[in-house]
N, C-alpha and C positions, 0 to 999 in steps of 0.2 A: 416468582421464577421466570427467567428470561425466555424468550421465544425458542421453541425447538428449531435447530439449525439442520437443514436438508440439503445436500448437495445433488443435484441433478447432474448425472456425469455423461459427458457427451465427447465427441472429437471435433477438432477445429474445422475440419472439411465438412460435417454435418449440421453445424449451428444453423445455418441459414435454410436447411432442408428439413429440420424436424418439425412437422407442424404440430406435434404434440407438445412442444415446449411451451409457447406462449399460453394456451389455457390452463396447462397444468401450473405454471408460475402464478396465474391469477386465482385458481382455485386453492392453491396454498397459502397465498396471502389471505385470502377471505378467511381461511380456516386458522390463521394466526401463526403461520410458521415464517421463519427466515430462511430465504432461499438463496443458495449461490450454484450458479451453472459453471461447472468445471470441466476442463478436457481432461480425460483420464491420464494423458502423458505430460501434464503440466508439472514440472518439478518442483514449481514454487507452490503448489496447492497443499494447504494444510489439512490433511483429512482427519487428523486428530482434533480438529475444532468442529467437525460434524457429528450431530447424534446419529444420522443416517447417511450414507452415501448410495444412491440408487441409480443403477444403469439406465440410461434411457437411448442414447443415439451414439454408441461407441462401435459406429459403422465401418471404421478401418481396421478393426482387431483381425480380419481374417488375413490380411497381409503381414502381420506382425503378432501371430497368435503367442509364441514363446514370451515376447515381451509383456503381451497384454495379461496373460495369466500370470507372471511374475509380479506385475503391477496388483492383479486380483489378491495374491497372497500378502502382499505388503500392506496394502490398503486395510484388509480386513483385520489385520493387527492393531490398525489406529481408530477405527471407527466400525460401526454396523454396516455391512456392505450386503446389498440386495439386489437381485437374490444371492445366496451365499455362495462362497466359492467352490464348494463341492458340485453345486447345481450348474455352475458357470463352466466348470472343467467338463463335466458330462454332456452339457447340451451344446457347446460350441464345437463339436464332432458328431457329423450325422450317423456315425456308428450306433449311437443311440437307438436309430430305428431298428436295427437287427436285433438289440436287446429287447425293445418293446415287442416285436414281433414273436420273439421266442416266448414272451409272456401271454401270448394269444391275443394281443391288439391287433386289430385288423388295419394294417399298414399298407401303402402302396408295396408291391413286391419289390424288394432291392437286393442287389447284388454289389460285393465290395471287391474293387482291384487295388492292390497293395503296390507301393512303390518297389520295382525291382521283378514285379511279375510280368509274364508273357502277355503283353496286351491283347495280341491276335486272338491267343487261345483264350483269355478270359472273356473276351468279346463274343467269341463264337460260341462259348459255353452259355453265356448270357442268352444268345439268340436261339440257341437249340432249346433251352428251358422255357421261353416265353414267346418267341414269335409264332404267330399263328396265321400267317398269310402274307401276301405280296404288299398290304396295305399297313403292316405292322410298323409302328413308329415307337422311338423310345428316347430317353433322356439321359445325356451324360453331364455331370456335375461333379465338382470337388465335394469331398466329405466335410472340408472347413471351407465355407463360403457363406455369402450372404446377399440378398438383393437380386438374386437371379444372375450374380456375377459369374462367368466363365461356366454358365450352364446353357445348353443347347439341346433342341429337339432335333433328331434324325430320322430318316427313313431308312428300312432295310435294304432300299435300293441306293443308298448312300454309305455304305459300310466303310469306304475308304475314308471319307470324311469323319465319319465316327471314329474309326480307329486312330486317326491323326489326331483327334481331339483327347482322346483317352491317353495316347502317348504323350503329348504334350503336357498333360497335366502330372503324368508319372514321371517325366523327366525333370520336372520342377521339384519332385520330392513330395508329391500331393496325393492322398489316396482319392480313389474315384468311386463315385455312386452311380450305378446303371440302374434306372427303373423302366418299365413300360410306360408309355405315354397313354393316359386313359382318356379316350376320346371324349367322354361327355364333358371334360372340363372346356372344351370350346364352346359350347352352348350353355352350361351351367355354371362354370367359373368355380373358384374356391369359396368354401365357407370358412371364415376366421372367427372364432369364438374366445372373447376377451373374459379372463376370470381375474378378480382382485381379492386377495385374502380368502379364497376358496369359494367365492360367490361368484356366480355367472353375472356379467354386468350387460354385455351387448355383442352383437356379431354383425360382420359385413360381408358383403360379396367382392370378392377379387376378380376382376376379368382375367381371361388367359393371358399368360406373359409370354411363353414360348411360342414363336411362330415359326412354321417350317420354313427352312432357307435362310432364316436370321441368324447371323452370327451373335456371340455372347456381347452383351451390354458393356460399353466403355465407360459407363457411369458409375456412380458410387452404389445405385441400385437402379433396376429395370422401372420404367415409367408404369403406373398402375392405374386402373380404372376401378374406382371404389364406390359402392353404394351400401346402404344399411340393407340388412336381411333378418328376418327370423328364422333361427335353425329349427329343423325338424327335431322331434323326439328321437330319433335314431341318432342324429348328429350329437345332440346333448348327451345321450346314453354313451357314445363313443368317447366323447370330450372327458366325461367324468371318470371313465374307465382309464383313460389314457393318463389323467393327472394322479389318479391312485397309483398307478404303477411306477411312478416317478421314485427312484431311490434317493430320497430325501424327507426329513421329516416334514408335514403338511401342517397347515396350508403354506404354499408360497405366497409372496407378497403379489406376484403378477404371473400370469401365463397366458399365452395365446396357442391354440389349437387349431391348426390349418387342415382342413379336410376337403377332399374332392369325391367324387362319386365314381364306383367302378362301373363296369358295363350292365351290371343289373341294377344300378341306381343305388346301392348301398355306399355309405360313407366309408372311406378309407383314410387314415392318418397320413397326410403328405408330410408335414413338418411340426415339430412341438417347439415353440418358440418361448425360451426362458431366460434369454439373456439380454437382448437389447431390441425387442419388437417394437414394430410402430403400434400404437394403442388405439388410433383412430377415435379419438375423442368427439370429433366433429359429426360422427354418425352414430352417437349413442348419447340420447339426452341425459345430461346429469352425470355423465360418465366422469369427467375430469374430477366434479366434486367428491364422487364416490373413491376415487383412486386417491385423492388428497386426504380423505378422511380414513383411508387404510393407512396412508402414510403417518398421518398425526398419531394414530393407535400405537403403531408400532415405534414411533419416535417417543412417545410418552411411557411405553412399556421399558425401552432402553434406559430412559432417564429414571424410572422407579427401580431398577434392578442395579443402577450403578450404586458404588459404595458412596456413602455421604461425603467422604472427603473429597473423592472425584469431582461430584456433583457441584460441591461448594467451590472448587477451583474452576468451574466453568462460570 
């Protein structure tokens, strides 16, 4: 039998920035796979030649969501796309945070403002519900966004700037997410827990990304300070509960659960990354090989389930 063919799906602008690609390519080669690194929007890519197509760094999708999701549907008819289309559609829009909160997941409190809404009234309603003093800070970000692009931290004493930010996003036809800025992140940072095929792999600490007075990043993603971290029992428990609440058959090939602490020190879900997250192999010993093994197992399962005639054709 020929080597399993696995496509690692990226974007042209992200190829040189994706630090996970080189160690994953090496791990897959050691495991006996043939690897192709392909841009998602490459019209010449033959997705049907791949046993698996795995999203890795399609980081420009936020500016082309309709086009990207149309590609997802097409590619999924030609190969096994992971994570699957239903998960990608759900996870690329942060309205999922409201759904998870409704299921009892401890999320960072979130309010959503839709295009056409009265921005001033929506912002005031959010502040009335959450502001607890003159030092209150909050975050404005688009519901479809990645890498902290178009996200900004505002103070209650700078409502005019925050309102302009909200209005700019709404005028562009983008839904807006409002969240209190949980101050413990400045000292504790974020904890990101990585899961492969339903099993915990490793975790990292990400330093605070949004600084008071800084405008949104103009880069593909904001600069990050990363170190290894051991998650607490409470963080692991919340991550497991979050994964169990995903409206999809389990387990997913990969998931990253990003948590921050509230004022009481309890973990809260900030984001659930199921589409194209950095996996931070450099901070988890053996993690690239673990992910490669999960990919090979999926590829072998695809080949086993493929009709004999189709397999012979390959």
